[in-house]
C-alpha positions in Angstrom: -118.9 -48.4 -37.6 -121.1 -51.3 -39.1 -120.6 -51.4 -43.1 -124.1 -52.2 -43.0 -127.3 -51.5 -41.7 -129.1 -54.2 -39.6 -132.2 -56.1 -41.0 -135.4 -55.4 -38.8 -134.5 -58.9 -37.3 -131.4 -57.9 -36.1 -132.6 -54.7 -34.8 -134.7 -56.8 -32.9 -132.3 -59.2 -31.4 -130.2 -56.4 -30.5 -132.9 -54.3 -28.7 -133.6 -58.0 -26.6 -129.5 -57.6 -25.3 -129.5 -54.3 -24.8 -132.8 -54.5 -22.8 -131.3 -57.3 -20.6 -127.8 -56.8 -20.4 -127.5 -52.7 -20.5 -127.4 -50.1 -23.3 -123.7 -50.0 -24.0 -124.1 -53.1 -26.6 -124.5 -50.5 -28.7 -124.7 -50.7 -32.6 -121.0 -49.6 -32.4 -120.1 -52.6 -30.9 -121.7 -54.6 -33.8 -119.1 -56.3 -36.3 -119.3 -58.1 -39.8 -117.5 -61.6 -40.3 -116.9 -62.7 -43.9 -120.3 -63.9 -44.6 -121.1 -60.4 -43.9 -123.2 -61.6 -40.6 -123.5 -59.0 -37.6 -122.0 -60.4 -34.4 -121.6 -58.9 -31.0 -119.5 -60.1 -27.8 -122.7 -59.2 -25.3 -121.1 -57.5 -21.9 -121.8 -57.7 -18.5 -121.8 -53.8 -16.9 -118.6 -54.6 -15.7 -117.0 -55.9 -19.4 -117.3 -59.0 -18.9 -118.1 -61.1 -22.0 -121.2 -63.3 -21.3 -121.9 -64.8 -25.2 -121.4 -64.0 -28.8 -124.5 -63.2 -30.2 -124.7 -63.9 -34.0 -127.4 -61.7 -34.5 -127.7 -62.5 -38.1 -128.4 -66.0 -37.1 -130.9 -65.3 -34.5 -132.6 -63.0 -36.1 -133.0 -65.7 -39.1 -134.3 -68.8 -36.6 -136.1 -66.2 -34.5 -138.0 -65.7 -38.3 -138.6 -69.2 -39.6 -139.8 -70.4 -36.1 -136.1 -72.5 -35.3 -136.3 -69.8 -31.9 -140.2 -70.2 -31.1 -140.4 -67.3 -29.2 -138.7 -64.3 -27.6 -138.7 -65.8 -24.2 -136.6 -69.0 -25.4 -134.2 -66.4 -27.3 -133.9 -64.5 -24.1 -133.2 -67.5 -21.8 -131.6 -70.5 -24.1 -130.0 -68.3 -26.6 -128.8 -65.0 -25.0 -128.5 -66.5 -21.7 -130.5 -64.1 -19.6 -132.1 -64.9 -16.0 -136.0 -65.5 -16.1 
């Protein structure tokens, strides 16, 4: 169970993950590291882990323009096929 509510940006990144990899990558799978950052081990439908996504960092980089758009987030950072 999460220790806090996800921010709007973290929720947006989690939604993109769910759209690309499936709803089994749910809020219940989100963990919080000692720095209170939200992270998730993104899994394929067969259970194989594909990427560790730091939702907090990705949301911040999306908000400040380091990651300029959702397409780059999907392709480069979350390893989703185009």
